[in-house]
C-alpha positions in Angstrom: 86.6 -26.7 -0.3 85.4 -30.2 -1.2 81.5 -31.1 -2.0 82.1 -34.7 -0.3 81.8 -34.8 3.8 84.4 -33.9 5.7 85.4 -36.8 8.5 87.8 -35.4 11.2 89.2 -38.8 12.5 90.7 -37.8 16.7 92.5 -41.2 17.1 96.0 -41.1 18.7 96.9 -44.9 17.5 98.6 -44.2 13.8 97.7 -47.6 12.4 94.7 -47.4 13.8 93.5 -43.3 12.0 95.6 -44.1 8.8 93.4 -47.4 8.1 89.9 -46.1 9.2 90.8 -43.0 6.9 91.7 -45.0 3.6 88.1 -46.9 4.2 86.3 -43.8 4.8 88.5 -41.8 1.7 87.7 -45.1 -0.5 83.7 -44.1 0.5 83.7 -40.7 -0.6 84.7 -38.9 2.6 86.8 -36.5 2.5 89.6 -37.2 5.7 91.3 -35.0 7.9 93.5 -37.5 10.9 94.9 -35.6 14.4 96.8 -37.2 17.2 94.2 -35.8 19.8 91.3 -34.2 21.2 93.7 -30.2 21.3 94.8 -31.4 17.6 91.0 -31.9 16.3 90.2 -28.7 17.9 92.7 -26.4 15.9 91.9 -28.8 12.8 88.1 -28.4 12.5 88.4 -24.9 13.8 89.9 -23.7 10.1 87.9 -26.7 8.8 84.7 -27.5 10.4 83.6 -31.0 10.6 80.9 -32.6 9.4 81.2 -35.8 11.3 83.5 -36.3 14.1 84.8 -40.6 14.5 87.2 -40.0 17.6 88.6 -42.4 19.6 88.1 -42.4 23.9 90.9 -42.4 25.1 94.2 -39.8 23.5 96.9 -38.0 25.3 96.5 -34.0 25.9 92.3 -34.3 26.1 90.7 -37.7 25.0 87.5 -38.3 23.8 85.0 -36.9 26.6 86.6 -33.8 26.3 86.9 -33.5 23.0 82.7 -34.3 22.4 82.3 -32.1 25.1 83.6 -29.2 23.5 82.8 -30.0 19.8 79.1 -29.9 20.9 79.5 -26.5 22.3 80.4 -25.2 18.8 78.2 -27.7 17.2 75.3 -29.4 19.3 74.1 -31.0 16.2 77.3 -32.6 15.4 77.4 -36.1 14.2 79.8 -38.2 15.9 80.8 -41.9 16.0 83.1 -43.5 18.8 85.5 -45.7 18.8 86.2 -47.5 21.7 87.9 -50.6 23.4 86.8 -50.3 26.8 83.6 -50.7 28.1 83.8 -48.6 31.0 83.5 -45.1 29.8 80.8 -43.9 27.5 79.8 -40.2 26.5 76.6 -39.2 27.2 74.4 -39.7 24.1 71.6 -38.3 25.2 73.4 -34.9 23.8 73.0 -35.8 20.4 73.5 -37.6 17.2 76.2 -40.7 18.7 77.0 -43.9 17.7 79.3 -45.9 19.6 81.4 -49.1 18.0 83.8 -51.3 19.9 87.1 -52.0 18.8 88.5 -54.7 17.1 85.7 -54.0 14.3 85.4 -54.7 10.4 85.8 -52.1 7.8 82.9 -51.6 7.0 81.1 -51.4 11.0 83.2 -47.8 10.9 81.6 -47.1 7.4 78.2 -47.8 8.1 78.4 -45.9 11.7 79.1 -43.1 9.9 76.6 -43.5 7.4 73.8 -43.6 10.0 75.2 -41.3 12.3 74.7 -38.6 9.2 71.3 -39.9 8.9 72.6 -41.9 5.3 
């Protein structure tokens, strides 16, 4: 285990996942990439995340479903939602959650993770 905060990024677009992951790693986070919600749940079961960063629209298990399942496990888990859509939003009242809209600048994702963690 590492002393760096662990972030799981659930994003089905490889370029976005790698770019966001790289920015967070440069800011001192330990990052694990998942292609969809199912993979994110599996990764979290093996190595729990300190923060979840997720897209909303993904195959197999979308971001809304992933958030619901993660909240069942750990209601207080900090979550950052990245979305290019304005018509679907998770229920922010269920815990610490920040929504950022694509496209976004690199520092926005790093700041959002810090905000949702309470840093």
